C-alpha positions in Angstrom: 247.5 -38.7 -1.4 245.9 -40.4 -4.3 247.4 -43.2 -6.6 247.2 -40.3 -9.5 250.7 -39.7 -11.0 249.7 -36.4 -11.7 248.9 -35.1 -8.0 251.0 -33.0 -5.7 252.5 -35.8 -3.7 251.6 -38.7 -5.7 254.2 -41.3 -5.9 255.4 -43.0 -8.8 253.8 -46.2 -10.2 257.4 -48.3 -11.5 260.0 -50.4 -9.8 259.7 -50.6 -5.8 256.7 -47.6 -5.5 254.5 -50.2 -7.7 255.6 -53.4 -5.6 255.7 -51.1 -2.4 252.2 -50.2 -3.7 251.0 -53.4 -4.0 251.6 -54.5 -0.5 250.1 -51.3 1.0 247.0 -52.4 -1.3 247.2 -56.2 -0.4 247.1 -55.5 3.2 243.9 -52.9 2.8 242.1 -55.9 0.8 243.1 -58.6 3.6 241.7 -56.2 6.4 238.5 -55.8 4.1 238.3 -59.5 3.4 238.6 -59.8 7.1 235.5 -57.4 8.2 233.9 -59.6 5.8 234.1 -62.7 7.6 234.0 -60.9 10.9 230.3 -59.9 9.8 230.0 -63.6 9.3 231.2 -64.5 12.8 228.9 -62.0 14.4 226.0 -62.9 12.7 226.3 -66.7 13.3 226.6 -66.1 16.8 223.4 -63.9 16.9 221.7 -67.1 15.1 223.3 -69.2 17.3 222.4 -67.7 20.8 219.1 -66.6 19.4 217.7 -69.6 17.5 219.7 -72.6 19.6 220.5 -71.2 22.8 224.3 -71.7 22.0 226.7 -69.0 21.3 229.9 -69.5 19.2 232.9 -69.7 21.9 235.0 -66.5 21.7 233.5 -64.3 19.7 234.1 -61.5 21.8 237.3 -62.2 22.0 237.9 -62.4 18.4 235.9 -59.3 17.5 238.4 -57.2 19.9 241.4 -59.0 18.3 239.8 -57.8 15.1 239.2 -54.6 15.3 242.9 -53.8 16.1 244.1 -55.9 13.4 242.1 -54.4 10.6 243.2 -50.9 12.0 247.2 -51.7 11.5 246.4 -53.5 8.3 244.8 -50.6 6.8 246.4 -47.7 8.6 249.0 -47.8 5.5 246.5 -47.3 2.8 244.4 -44.6 4.7 247.8 -42.6 4.5 248.5 -43.5 1.2 244.8 -42.5 -0.4 244.7 -39.4 1.5 241.6 -40.3 3.7 244.1 -39.9 6.8 242.2 -37.7 9.5 243.7 -34.1 9.5 243.0 -30.2 9.3 243.3 -29.2 5.6 242.4 -25.5 6.3 246.0 -24.2 6.3 247.0 -26.6 3.4 244.0 -25.4 1.3 245.0 -21.7 2.2 248.7 -21.9 1.6 248.0 -24.3 -2.1 247.2 -21.0 -3.8 249.2 -18.4 -1.9 251.8 -20.1 -1.0 252.6 -23.3 -2.7 256.1 -24.4 -1.7 255.5 -23.6 1.9 252.6 -26.1 1.4 255.0 -28.6 0.2 257.3 -28.1 3.0 254.7 -28.2 5.6 253.6 -31.5 4.4 257.2 -32.9 4.1 257.6 -32.2 7.5 254.5 -33.5 8.8 255.5 -37.0 7.0 258.8 -36.9 8.2 257.7 -36.3 11.5 254.8 -39.1 11.0 257.5 -41.4 9.9 259.5 -40.8 12.6 256.7 -41.6 15.3 255.5 -44.8 13.4 259.5 -45.9 13.5 259.5 -44.8 17.1 256.1 -47.2 18.1 258.0 -50.3 15.5 260.5 -50.1 17.3 258.5 -50.6 20.9 256.4 -53.2 19.5 259.1 -55.3 18.3 260.4 -56.3 21.8 257.3 -57.3 22.4 256.2 -59.5 19.3 259.1 -61.6 20.1 258.5 -62.1 23.5 255.3 -63.0 22.6 256.4 -65.7 20.2 259.0 -66.7 22.3 256.4 -67.4 25.5 253.1 -67.8 23.9 251.7 -69.5 27.5 252.1 -66.4 28.9 250.7 -63.9 26.3 247.2 -64.7 25.3 243.5 -63.5 25.2 240.5 -64.9 26.5 240.0 -67.5 29.4 242.1 -70.5 29.9 239.8 -73.7 29.4 237.1 -72.1 27.5 238.4 -70.0 24.9 241.9 -68.6 24.0 243.7 -66.7 21.4 247.6 -66.0 21.3 248.3 -62.4 21.4 252.1 -62.8 19.1 249.9 -62.9 15.7 248.0 -59.4 16.9 251.4 -57.9 18.3 253.4 -59.3 14.2 249.7 -56.9 11.9 249.9 -54.2 14.4 254.2 -54.2 13.6 253.9 -55.0 10.0 251.1 -51.9 10.0 253.4 -49.3 11.7 256.3 -50.1 10.1 254.3 -50.0 6.4 252.5 -47.0 7.5 256.3 -45.6 8.4 257.4 -46.4 4.9 254.1 -44.6 3.2 255.0 -41.9 5.7 258.7 -41.5 3.8 257.8 -42.1 0.6 254.8 -39.3 0.6 257.2 -36.8 2.5 259.9 -37.8 -0.2 256.9 -37.1 -2.9 256.7 -33.5 -1.4 260.5 -33.0 -1.2 260.6 -34.0 -5.1 257.6 -31.3 -6.0 259.3 -28.8 -4.3 262.2 -29.3 -6.2 260.3 -30.1 -9.5 258.5 -26.4 -9.2 261.8 -24.9 -8.5 263.7 -26.3 -11.5 260.9 -25.3 -13.9 261.1 -21.4 -12.5 
């Protein structure tokens, strides 16, 4: 799906949808800035190892933490822009031969995606709460050398999954509305 309001399945760009679009875009931008920061960290570690034989503590932990966080921050935007990986062979064939069937299939796909993301979010939330309440039990790294609490990562995962569930729902509703618009025009 694209941000173009005339595209099939496009969301309106006003009101709640505009605010939601800003949230999704902001999460994507934060993920992009995080990637840039991660690149600087990795290059600094390489320089410190090579030139001074003094690696930066915790870089491997921060990289693994970051990769997961970035993926979940950018997941909803990937869906919103139509870049989520899927096979479009059947959808392309249905676009000309049976556009209503295509809209129904896309709506079903997105509703199933929303349901799956909602299930994942419901399973992650208790983990976030436990990690928040007991950070001493939920950490990454080596105690005494470098430790990183896990609750921020779990919270980012929850946020990303929850927003992606909302994005799946919005796309499904947009597909359903295009189905009714086409039906009303005929």
